[in-house]
C-alpha positions in Angstrom: -10.8 58.7 -120.6 -10.2 57.7 -116.9 -12.7 55.1 -115.7 -11.2 53.6 -112.5 -10.5 56.7 -110.6 -9.5 54.9 -107.4 -6.1 54.0 -108.9 -5.3 57.5 -109.8 -3.6 60.1 -107.6 -2.2 63.6 -107.5 1.4 64.3 -106.5 0.1 65.9 -103.2 -1.8 62.8 -102.3 1.0 60.5 -103.4 3.4 62.5 -101.1 1.1 61.9 -98.2 0.7 58.2 -98.9 4.4 57.6 -99.7 6.2 59.8 -97.2 8.1 61.5 -100.0 8.3 65.3 -100.2 6.0 66.7 -102.9 8.9 68.7 -104.5 10.9 65.5 -104.7 8.0 63.7 -106.5 7.7 66.7 -108.9 11.4 66.4 -109.6 11.0 62.7 -110.3 8.1 63.5 -112.6 10.1 66.2 -114.4 12.9 63.7 -114.9 10.4 61.2 -116.4 10.5 58.7 -113.6 6.9 59.1 -112.7 4.5 59.0 -115.6 1.6 61.4 -115.8 -1.5 59.6 -117.1 -3.8 62.7 -117.2 -4.1 66.3 -116.4 -7.0 68.0 -114.7 -6.6 71.8 -114.9 -2.9 72.2 -114.0 -2.8 69.1 -111.7 -1.0 66.0 -113.0 -2.7 62.7 -112.3 -0.6 59.5 -111.8 -1.3 55.8 -111.6 -1.2 55.1 -107.8 0.2 51.6 -107.8 2.7 52.1 -110.6 4.0 55.3 -109.0 4.4 53.6 -105.6 6.3 50.7 -107.3 8.6 53.1 -109.1 9.3 55.0 -105.8 10.2 51.6 -104.2 12.6 51.0 -107.1 14.1 54.4 -106.8 14.9 53.9 -103.1 16.3 50.4 -103.7 18.4 51.4 -106.7 19.7 54.6 -105.1 20.8 52.5 -102.1 22.6 50.3 -104.7 24.5 53.4 -106.0 22.7 53.9 -109.3 22.3 57.4 -110.7 18.8 58.8 -111.5 19.6 58.4 -115.2 20.4 54.7 -114.7 17.3 54.3 -112.6 15.2 55.9 -115.3 16.7 53.4 -117.8 15.8 50.6 -115.4 12.2 51.9 -114.9 11.7 52.4 -118.7 13.0 48.9 -119.4 10.7 47.3 -116.8 7.8 49.2 -118.3 8.4 47.5 -121.7 8.2 44.0 -120.2 
């Protein structure tokens, strides 16, 4: 059950807030980089702050030459801390 709805966001809204293309965000979600926390109808709902942090990591790590697979491992490892 979602209680604090202010921290949840759809991919469309995240695209507007982050400047990323919605299709790019959907790709990252399909690859497991963005974690869906709920579904309303067919719309995925994501944690706003966590998703923005992951997007910052993706940009930083891609600039460092990491593949999306390596970035996913990094993100998953950070989530376990």
